[in-house]
N, C-alpha and C positions, 0 to 999 in steps of 0.2 A: 318684442313685437309690438309695434304701435297700432292702435286701432284707429282706422279712418272710416268715415261714413261709407265709402265704397266697399269696404271689407264685409259689410253685412250682406249675407246671402241666405234668404229664407229657404232656398232649396236644399240647404245642408241638413243632414240628419241630426237628430238630437245629440248623438254621441260626437259627431264632428263639431257641433257647436260647443259642447262641453270641452272637447280637446282644445279648440281655439281659445276658450276662456282660460283653461289651465295654463296654456303656454303664454298668456298675456301678462306683461309686467308694466304697470303704470309707474313712470319714473317721477319720484318726488324730488324737488330741487335739492333738499338736504341730502337725500340718498345719492343723487348724482354727484354732488360735491364730495361726499364721503368716498364714493367709488373712485373719482379722479385722484383724490389724495392717497387712498389706499393703493391704487394701481401704481401711482408714482413711487410709493414706498417699496412696493414689490419689485418694480422694474429697476429702481435705483436705490438699493438698500444701503449704500454708503458704509459698508462694513458691518451692518447689523446682522446678527445671527438669528434673531427672533423678531418677528413683527407681530404685535398684538392688535387684535380687533376685539374691542369690548364695549359694552354699553348695556342699558336697561333692556329688559325683556320686551320684545315686540317692535324694536326700532329698525329692523332690517339687516341685522348682522349676517344671518344665514343666507338671505337673499343676495346680499353683497358678495359674500364669499363664494356662493355658487356661480354667480356671474363672472367674477374674476377667474375662477377655476376654469369655467367653460371657455372664456376668451384665451386664456393661456394655453389650454390644450389645443385649441384651434390654431393658434399662432405657432405652436411647436409641433404640428402634426408631421412635418417632414422628418424631424428628429426622432419622433416616436416610431415612424415607419421604418427608419434605418436601424434603430436600436430599441428592441422591446424593453430593455431595462432603463431607457431614458425616462427620467421623471421630471417634467417641467414644473410641477407644483405638488406640494404635500401639505395637508392640513391636519390639524389635530384640535380637539376641543378640550379645554381645561375648565372644568366646572368648579366654581368656588366651593370650598368645604362648608358643610353646615355648621361646623364648630372647629375650633383649633386653627392650626396653620396649614398651609398648603404643603403636601408631601411631594416635593420635587423628585425624589428618588423613585417613588412608586409611579409617578406620572411618566417619567422617562422610560422606566422598565415596561410600562404598558404600551407606550408609543413604539418602542423597539420590537415588542412582541407582535403588535399589529402589522408593522412594516415587514417583519420576517414572514408572517403568514400570508401577507398580500403578495409577496414575491414567489412563494411556493406554488 
């Protein structure tokens, strides 16, 4: 939601103003570029089975992922309405290990357990 001068309404309650603020996202040019590139990768994976989104803490990875997910769910709402098992997007988070190497087996087992419990 973009903020425009005309959107300011002093008659709104404090809670309504807080809700407007929480729902507001200011688009940074780098985040917009990352959104477009990531969206293209998701829409046109070219045979990729995994698409990674990574970067330093606080750069907007979660914001980007939430926005992509929201848009994809909106775009596929008719498919979701027809088939409750239709899944237009699935996300998982892989945190870097504090030491040693990444445990892919444990990671995939956790993903499958979460998927199974989400479908039940």
